[in-house]
N, C-alpha and C positions, 0 to 999 in steps of 0.2 A: 385387131382395131377397136374392140371393145372395150377394150382399155382408156380409149381417149373417153368415154363417157363420161367417168367422174372428172375430167381437166376443163369439160366443159363449164361446170360449177366452180371448180377450184381457182381457177385463172382468176376471174373477177374476185373471189372473197379473197384471194391473197392478195390482193390489189388493195382491197377495202380495209385488211389487217395493218398491210404495212404502210400507208399513208395515214392509220389512225394513230398507230402507236410508233412508227418513224420520228416523229419530233420534226420542227421544224429547216432539219438537214434535210428534208424532202421537199418542201418548199420550190424549189427552184427548178424541179424536174419533176414531180409526182404528178402535174398533169398528163402528160406527157408518159407516164409509167401506167398510169388508171387507162390511157387511151389503148396504149400498146397492148396491154391486157386484154381489154376489150377485143381488139381488135385477133389474140393469140386464139382466145374463147370460138370467133368467129371464124379461123383457120380452122380449128378442130373440129367446127361445125360443118365445115365445106367438106373436111377427109371423111367423115363418117355421112355426109347425104353422097358422096362419090362412092363408096362402100357400097352403100344402101342401094345403091340405082344398080349396084352388080349381080344382086341376087333376085331373084324371081319375088313377083307382090306378093304370093304367100308365105315368104320366108322372110322376108323383112325388119319383121320385128325381132329386136335383141334384148336380151334384159342382162345388168350386171350387180352380181350381190355384192357388196361390201363388206357386211359383217352384221349381225344379230342386232337390234339395235335397244327392244326391248322383250329378252325372254324370261317369263314368268310360265307357272302354271298355268297353262290354258290361255296364256294370252301371248303371242308372236308378234312383234315389230319390228321386221327386217328395211335395213337402209340400202335397197336395192332400188335399181334405175332400170327404165324401159323406155326405148328409143324404136318410134315406130316413125309411120308417115306424117300422122298427127303432131306428138313429139316434136319431129326434124322439122315440120312447117313452121312449128314456133320458135325450135331452136334457132332457127338462121334467121326470122323476122326480129326475134329479141337481141342475138349479138350483131346482126348486120346493121337494123337501124341505129338499135344502139349504142356501135362503133361512130358512126356518124354524127350521131348527137355528141358523144364525147371530142369527135375534131372540132365541133361547133362550138363547145362549149369552152375549148380552150381560148377560143377570142372573145366568145362573150364576155367571160369573165375574167380576163384578162387584170385586170385592177383591182380584183376583189382580193382584199386581205387573207382570207378564210377559203384561198380559191382550192388548196391541199384538201383541207374538211371537205369541201363540197366534190370535188371526184372519189372521194373513200367512199360517200353514201351512194356517188354514180356505182361504182363499182357491184356494192354492197346491192344495191335495185337488180340490179342484173342476174346476181347471184342468186336471190331469192326467188328470183322470176323463173330462172333456167331449171332450180332444185322442183318449183311448184311442177313445170309444164314435163320433167322426164322422171318423177317419182312414180314408183309403179304399185304403191298401195294409199290411200285417202289419208291416213295418217302422216306420213312425209310429205304429201303433198299439203296439208296445214301446216306443216312447218315452214315451207315456202313462202305459203299463204299469209300467215302471221308475217314473215320476212318482208315482202312486200309491203305488206302495213306498216310495220317500222321505219322502213325505209320511203317510205312516204309522206311518213311525218318529218324525219328529220329534213329530207329534200323540200317541201313545201313550208315549212315554218324555217328555212335555213335564214333566211334575213329576219330572225325574230326580233329585232333591237324595231320592227313594224310591227306595231299591235295586230294591224289586220291580218298578218303575215300568221304570227301567234296564234290567233284567235282561227283562222284558216284550218292549220296546222289539227288542231284540239277537234276541232269541227270534225274533218275528216277519219281523223283518227276515232273520235265516239261513233260516227255514222256505221262505220266500219267493224265495229268492235259488235253492233247490232247484228248484222248480216253473218258476223263468224262465228256469231252463237247457233244461226241455223247449222254451218259447214259441223261445228262439234258435235247437234243434237244429232245431223245426220250420219255420222261415224260409230255414234254409240246405236242407234239402230241397225245399221249395218253389222254392228260386231254382236248384236242381241239375236239378231236375225241370220247371220250368217254363221257365225262365229271367226270373222275373219274382215278387214278392212282392204285387204288386196285386191287390186281390180280383179284377177282373174277367180277367185271362189265369189266374187259379189256378182258378177255380171253372168257366172254360170251357177249360181242358184238363185238368180234373180226370177227363173223362170217357174220355180218352184215354191215361189213365196205368192201371197196371200194379196190381190189387188189394194185392199187398203194401205197395207204397210208399204208398197212399193209406193204407194201416192205422199203418205206421210215422209218418207224419204227425200222425195221427188221436189215437193213444197221446201223442205228445207234445204235441201241444194239449191233450189232458186230463190231461196232469201237470200244467201249465200253470192249467188251470185247477183240480184241487185244492189249489195253495197260493193262489192268491188268494182262493178260496172256501170252504176248511176244508174240507175234503172229505177222505175216508177214501186214504189214510195222511198228508195232510199238514195236520192238523186243528188239532195240539197247540198254534199257536198262539194261535188264538182264545179263548179263556177266560182267558189272560194278558194278554190284551191289553185285559181290561175294569181292567187299574189305571191306565188313560187317565181325562183326564176326562170324565166323561158325555155332551156332547155330541159326544167322537170316538168312542166306542160307539154312539152314532146312529146317526151319519155311516157309519162303517164299515160296520155292520149293516143297514141300512136300504135305503141312495140309495148307496151307492158300492163300497168295497174289493170286497165281499164278492157282488156282482152281477155285476163282470167276468167271472168264470170263467163263466156261463151264458150271457153276451152271447157271449162267444170262441165254445161251443159253437156256440148259435144261428147267429150271423153265419159259420161254418165248415161250413154244412148241406150244401153241395153237396159239401165231401170226406166228411162220417158217412155221408152218404145214399151213398155208394156204398162205405163198407170196414164191413160189418156189424161183424166182429168187435173193432174199435174204440169203433161204434155198440153192443154188446154193454157193453163194457167201461163206458163210460158210464153204463149201466142200474146194473148191478152196483154201482159207486160210489156212487150216487144211493139204491138202496137202502137197501145198509149205511148210510151216512152217516144217512137219515133216522132208522135207529133207533137209533143210535149216539148221537147227539144228544138223542135223547127220553130214551132211559135215562138219558146224566149229566144232564140236566135236573131229572128227579126228586131229584136225592140234593141238589141244591146248597142250603145255606142262604144264599149270597150272592145278591142278587136280581141284580145284573148278571150274573153268572157261569149263572145258571140261564134269564135269555135269551139269555144267548150259546149255551147248550146249545140253545134253542128256535132260534136264526137256523141254527146246524149243519144242524138236525132241517129246517126249512123248506126252506134252498138245495138238502137234500138231495132234497126232493120236486122244486124246479125240474129239479135235474140227472138226476133219473129222467124226467120229462117230456121235458128237450131229449134223452136218450138214446131214448127212441121214437119219433124221426124226424117227418116230417109227421103224425101223430098228435096228437103233446105239443109242437110248437114254439111255437107259440102259446100255450096255457096256460102253459107253464114263462114267459114273459113277464109273461101275464097276472095269474102268483101271485108273482111278482116284480114288480109294479109294487101289487098289493094288498099286500103283504107290505111295500113301503116306507111304506104307511102306519099300518100298525098297527104291525109293529114299531118304528118311528120313536118313535112316540105311547106304547109300552110303554117304549122305554129314558127318554124325556124322563120319562115318571112317573117312574120308578122314581129318576132324578136328582133331582127335585120332593120324591121321600120323603126322599131323602137330606139334601138342602137343610136339609128341618124336623126333623130328626133325627139334628146335627150328625154327618152324615155317616158313619154309622153304614151296612152295608151288610148286615146279618146279619138273616135276616127272622125267627127266634126274638127277637129283642129287638124287635120294632113291635108288631103287634096294635092293634085296635081305631082302625085311622086313619084312617078313612072319616067321620065327624064332625068331626074336624080338619083335615080336607084334603076337601073336597067336590068341588072340582074338579078334582085331581088324582085324586081316586078314579074321578069321574064319566068322566073321559076314557082311565084305564086301562082303566075297566071295558068301555068300548066297544073298546078294542081286545083285550081277553080276549075279549068276545063273537066278535071279528072272527076271531082265529087260532083257535080251538079249530072254526069252521064253523058258528055257530050261523045257522040258514036265516036269510035275509033282508040277513046284513051281509057285508062284501066275500069272508072267507075261505070263506063258502058255497059260491059262483060259482066262485071260482077252484082252491081246494083238492079240490073235487068232482070239477071236470072231469079234473084229473089222476087223480084213482082211479080215474075214468070209461076215460080213456085208457090208465092201465095195463090194465087186462081188456082191451081192447079190440085190445089189442095180441096176444090170439089163442093159443091152444093152452096148454100147461105153463107158457110161459114167463110168459101174462097172469095166468094164475091166482095164480103166485106173485108174482107184481110187487104185482096187487091185494089179495092178501093182506098183504104187507107195506106198504101203503100205509093201510088199515082198521088194522092193530093201529097203526100211528104216528098215526093220525087218535084212537085211543083215547088212547093214552098222551101225546099232546099235550093233549087236553083233562083227563087227570089231572096235570099238572105244572105248567098255566098256572092250574088252580083252585084248587090247591096254593099258587101265588105267593099268589093275590087273598087265601085264605084267612087266610094267615099273616099277612100286611100290613094289611089292612084290617077282617077282622073277628075277634072272639075280645077276650081280656081283655088289657090291656094287658101288657108285658114288656118296656118301657121301662129299661135300664140305663146309667149314669153311663158319660160318653167318659173316656181315659184322664186328664184333670184333673179327673175327679171330677163335670164338670157334667151336671146332670140334662138330658133333652132337652125342651125344648118346641116342640112340633110347630105348625106353621101353614101357612098356604097360601102357596105362592109368592109373587111380585111378576108383574105384568099381563105383563111380558115373555116370561115361560115359560109361563104358563098360557094366553096367546095361541095362540100355535105348538100347544100340545097340545090346543085348540078343535079348531083346523082340522083336526090330523092326524085328531082323532076323526071329524068330518066325513067323510072320506075312509075312514077304516077302515067305517062305515057304509055310506057310498054308493057308491064307488068300483066296488064287485064290480058290483052292481046294474045301476048305466050301461053297464059294459061287456059284461054278459051282456045285455044287451036287444037283440032280433034281431041277436045276434051279433055288435055292431059292434064290438066288438075283434078279433074272429077274422078278420073281411071286413078290417079294417085292417091287420092283418100279412100276412095270406094271399098278397099280390102278392112278398111277400120271401122267408117260412117257408115258403109252401105251404101244405096241408093234406091230410090223408086220414082217413076214418072210422074206418078199421079194423073188426075183426070181434069187437064184445063178446058175449059168452056171456050178459050181461048187462042186462036192461034199464037205462034211466039211472034209473027210480026205485025199481028195487031196489036200485041201488048207491048211489042217496040215503039210502031204508032203514036199510041195511047202514051206513051210515059215521053215520047219526043215532046208530043205536044203539050203535055205540063210541064216543060223544062222549056219552052220557049213563053210559056204564058206567065212563070215565075221571072223570066229574063224581061219579057216585054213590060211587066206592072212594076217592077225594079226601075228600070229606065224611064220609065215615066214618071214615076216618086223622086228619083234620086239624078238623073244624067241629064235633065231638058231644064232644069233650072235651079239657082243656087240654092245651096245647101246652107239652113241656116246654123250657125256655131252652136244657139241654146235650141237645144230640140222642143219643140211645141208641146204643147198640155197631149196632145193625142187621145183617142177613145178610150173605152175603160179595160177595152181586151190589151189595149199600148200599154199603159199603165199599170196592168198586169201583170204582163208579159216582161216589163221594164223590172220586176219584183219576182220577177220568178214565179209566175202564175200564183204568187201567194205560197209558194211550198213552206215559208220561212213561217208566214201569218200561221199557218195549218199547224205545223209539228207547234209552234209556242202557244198555241190555242189549244192542241190538242193533248201535248206529250208535255212541254215544260210547266208552264203555269198548273196545269191540275199535278206534275209532282212535284214543284215547289210549293205548293199549298199543302200537299201530301207530306213533306218533310218537314213543312213548319209544324204541323199538326202534331207528329211525332216528335221531332223537338219540344214544342211546351210542354205536350206529354213526357217524354221522359225530365225537362228541367225542371217541371211543376208537379209532376205526379212524381215518379220514381226517386227522382233526387230529392223532391219534397220531402216524399216520406223517410228515403234514407237519414236526411240531414234532420228532419224534425225528431225523428228517434234516437238521433245522437247528440242533437240539442239538449234534450226530455234528461237522458242519463245524464249530460255535462251538466245541468243546470242543478238536478238533484243530487251528484255527487259534490257540487259546489256547495252546495247548502250543509251535507253531511259532514264536510271535512273544517268546518265552523267547529262542530262539537270538539273536536281534537285538536286542543288548543294550547295542550301542556299542563293546566291547572291540575292541581290535585283536588282542589274544591270543587271544580266543574266536573272532574270524577267520580268524586263521593257524590255529588249529587246525582249523578243520572245512576248511580248506585241505589242511593234511596230511593227515586221514583220510581226507579223499576222496580222495589222490594215490593213497593207500595202495590202497583199494580198487581204485582203473583199473589200478594195479600188478598188484594181487592177481589180478582179471579178464583184464587181458594175459599173464598166466604160465600162469593157467588154460586159457585158449582155444588158446596153443601145445602146451603139455602133451595136449591133445585132439588 
């Protein structure tokens, strides 16, 4: 059965190669080929999952060695796969949700002339992400990590005829390169300290390493996670990434790219558990980001950018939980999986709305769509209830556990983290209720497009609605299934460990506080957007609202602190190079050239000139001889 592990990656990778190299002959059915290969990878995952369930928890982790990748003296990099409970969870999420997004894309991209290439990039994305989560060492993980970065660049900028899409792709690529430097440095530190970057030797050797070295490695891993998972301070690329086709947004936000950072931290738990300072940094980043993203989501009128702020916030919850150590590792992954269902459903629902509204993204130009798009409304509403933590739905079981774990940290830190998580729950309910009210309720605010065509909203084709329905089922039932008899916690415990912590509040009290925050957020959103007509043109708003519309000035900060000083330094270096170094070299060359030009005039070919120069030279020699004798 272990022989199926490489096929998880090989199936979508083969699809990407065939579609990119096969030419126009595959245009007619290439999209179905890509979808079938994604589904085949999901089938391999189910077979491996079934086999894993048949073994004891302590013997479920298996490895598959393919070949020695880089064998040199003192340096050994193996192409080895590892499949345990943690990586299996990601395999099923990536391939399952990824297949549904492929199917949705068949309808969404039906009229795109470059559809074959788009599906090739989708397959490449799946292959890279699968390689990342089944790698048995950090160097192979880094290979998949960079593959995800490449695929995201290609997909975000797929409609490169739009300058905004091309710019967004470059921004995502560059910001992620900053984070990738952290991962590369961490791998170098591991090899210098442990003589290996394979998971086993690194995790076993962590107990003998100094806390300072482990802290350095942990901080570099956190930097990498901040880049891939759009956490503060490397979060600026995520909102702009909405310029890509909507299925790309769903794939990046729900099942692949932004989950990679959470996986990296959880996989490296042996390092973070022994480096409390690095662990504290993880918690702070998660807490700040969950509030940052929620505030940004409140002010966005673009439906996809509002959901992007939501993703940033929800990943913040996961990073916060991962930073809590054994108290929260399992709950971070549990929320990651439930989030994969409801956030994919929400993005696909947003794409369905855009499909029926002439690609309009401004929610102030929506309104009243629930009667025109009933399937879209029903599935979107299920995702909405799940993400706000409505009792009984997936988010209720996963996010509430993170809030409980935050309080269980104990002491002042536990109270601060718990209150941040509660505030985030209230703001989540507010901005998501705002999205639902602006889109599906109230009066019609439809506007003609740039060509003057009035929208005629209609339900999307079955290739789009069927994946939305299946994701809605996951949004409703997955959390309860995971929470039943602590099944998900027991599943991951052999890999992540578990500790109950020391919570000052009983679980029922935390649940009551969370419900109160959720109802407060819903109520405030209804008062602002449900009781009175929504203006098509947004009001000026408060200074906080204006700042949130500009992503809390994150781009302004980056330009002031990084871009402008970097441009000034570049201009200075260019000036020094062109006027200093080049000026000296060019001046020296001009001097020699001018001197040679003047000397060349003496070589005129006339005998009388040469005789005169010889006579002049003789006179000089005679004069010097007489002078020397007189001295």
